[in-house]
N, C-alpha and C positions, 0 to 999 in steps of 0.2 A: 530530545534529549536522552543522552546515552551517559547513562550510570553503571559500574561498574560494581557487582552485587557479590556477597559469599555468605551472607548474614539473612534477616528476616526482609520479609519481604514490605513493601510499603504500603500501609495501606490507603482505603480511596478517598477518606477524606487528606493525606498529606499527600495523597497525588491530584487532586484535583488544590489545594493549596500553592503548589512549586509551579501547576502550569498555568494558574491564574497570569493572566497578560496584563493585570493591572496591581495586583499587590503581591505576586509571585514572582518567577524566573520568567515564564511565559514559553508556553509551549504546547504542539501536538497531544503529546504528550512523552512516556516515559521509557527510556528502551536498556533493559535492565541487560549485563552481559554474566552469566551466571556460568557455572563450569561445567561441562558436558556433562550428557545423558549417555549417549552411545561411543563404543571405542570407533577412534580415527578423530572425532569431531576436535572441534578446538574451543570451543564453548556453546553455549545454550543461551538462545537470545529468548527475551520474554517481553510485550508487548504493552504497557498499560495508558489506556487511554488518557488522555483530558479529564474525561469526567467519572475516572477512577473502574472504568469496565477493562476487560481483557479480554483483546478480538484472539484471531486464531493465527494471523501471521501481517508482516508488514514490510513490504518489498524495501519501500525505502531505508527503513527501520534495516534491513537486514544486509544494507551494502553502506553502512552508517559502520553494522557492527565490523563487518569485514576490514576497511580502513582500518579502523581503529586496532583491530588484532593485528594488522600487516604492521603499522608504525609500531605497533611495541618490540616487534621484532625488527625494526630497520629495514625491512625489506621493501623494497621499492614493486616487488612483481612476488605476489603468493599464488598457491594454489591452499585451498582447506575448505574445511566441512562443517556448518553450521547448524547445531539444534535447532527446531520452533517444534512449535504447538501445532503445525503440519508437518513435522518429519524434518530429517533430516535435509538442506539444502547444500549444494556443490557450490562454492562461489571463488573469482578469480580475480586476483586486483592487480592490475597494469600501471603503474604512475598514474595515479588517481583516478584512474578507469575501474568500475570494479563491475565485474559479467557476474550474472545469478543466478542458476536453473532453478524455475518458482515454482517447478512440479507443473502436473497435467493440470487441464482446465477441465468440470464437468459444466457442459451445457446442461440445462432443466428447464430451455422451454422458455414461451413467452406471458406475460402477463400483463393485465387491464388493473390500473388502477386507475376510481373515478373520484376528482376532484371538483367542486366546484362544477359542476354542472357539465366537467369533460374528459372524455380519457385520452390517460396517458400511459401510454405503450412500452413496455420495457423489454430485455431478454436477460432473464437469470442468466448467471455464470460463476461459478463458485471455482473459487484457486487455493484452498483452504480456507478464506474467507470468503462469504456470500458480496456478491453484485449485481445490482442492476442498471442497466446497461438502455440506455434512449440514444438516435440518432435525430429525432424531431428535435429541430428549433426552439429553444426558450432561450430569453433576455436574464441579465442578472435578475431585476427582480423577481420573477419567476422563479428560477433555481434556490434564490433566498428563502421563496414563498413552497414551492413545490418540494422541492428538497428533506426538508425532516416530518414531513408527514406522508412521502414513499418511504421513506427510511424504517420508520417504525406503523405501515401500514400491513392491517391484519394480513394482508397475503404472504408477509414476512415474519414470522413468529420469534424468529433470534435477532429482529433487525436487518436491516443491509444496507451498504452504501451504496450510495446512485452516482452513476456517471452519465453525465453531459456532455455527448460528443459530437463533433460539426468536421464532417469529412472535408479535408483542408486540398488545394491544391499541389499537386507533384506528389500526392499519396501520403503526406500526413495526415496526423488527424490532432486538430484543437480539442482540450478537454478541463472541464471543469467538475471536480470531484466533490459531493455532501458526503462526507467522510462517520460512520455510524462509529457512537461517543465523541467524534470529534468537532461536525458543524463543515462550514466549506472551505476547504483547507487548499494550500499552494501547492501542493505535489501528492500522488498517493502511486506508488509502485506496481503495486495487486490491480489496482481498476487500471492501470495505462495498460495494464497485461491483457485483462477480461476484456474491455475496450477493444481491443486489438484481435482478440480471439472473437469475440461476437462478430466484428464486421466481417473478419475472413468466413466465417458459418454463413456470414450473408454472400460472401461474393463482393464483398465492397474493397477486401484489400487482398491480397495477395499467398497463402499459405508457404511458409519457408524464408519468404524474402525481410526483410528487418522492416520496420514502420518507424519513422518518428511520429511519435508521441508528444504536443507542445502543451504544457502546466502551465498557469501561471510561474509557479517555482521554476521553471526551468525544462530539457526537451530531458525526453528518454526513447531510446533504442531497443523496440520490442520484436522478437519473431515467436510463431508459431509453428510447430512441426502440425503439415497434415495427420501423419495417423501418431495418435494418442494425446496429442492435442498439448503438447510441451510447450512450456512457453519460454523464454529466455529474456533478459533484461539487463541491458548496457544504460550505465548511466556515472557522474561521478559522485561524489563525498568529502568533503572538506570542512576542517575545523573551524568552528563562528567562534568562540570561546569557551575556556576550562573555568572554574571555579567551584566554592564550596558554598554547602548550604546545611543550616541544621532543622532535622527532622524534629517535630514533637513527640 
């Protein structure tokens, strides 16, 4: 959910109330569009998770903000910079498709989390926010059981997003994400970038070439530069509805 904001921030209780899927509007989180922080930026994106916590970055939210700002100008094509808690990030809007320069990945090596007498292996990747990526096979029930426990495991003091990836035919990747502060989510742009980065570093996919990531909510295209591990993400963003809500 995207909200243009110029005054006081929503508190955690209000965020949880709005995002509630039974008695609220229903959302994985709220994206606030605030005035820019740096010279030349069009706006600042602030993300609030459904549990009221504030993550450092949200790739899908960034695409939504870019599309929103382009639509406000009436432009079908627009290049702009949006400030985030991970720094200013360039975006390019072209007829409903948004390409975002997501910044540089940082690889933190492998980590093992033991649960239920089983070792679960993950690659730790940061792209402004933390990710733990695995290419081992997990079914839906295992994801729902393991995801929340890995996300809050002692190995990740700040918590982490958890990516369950499967290398698919044709060079694509099927991905399910357990998002920190949200739970299982239909899509995660930073998670897609972290997963492709982990695949490139492991020699499972190629640097500099677009990789299609198939998430439950749709497809994203991600490429990772060999030098510096800069990530570029491309995908759609569209309106679902517009409304008003009263915040106590």
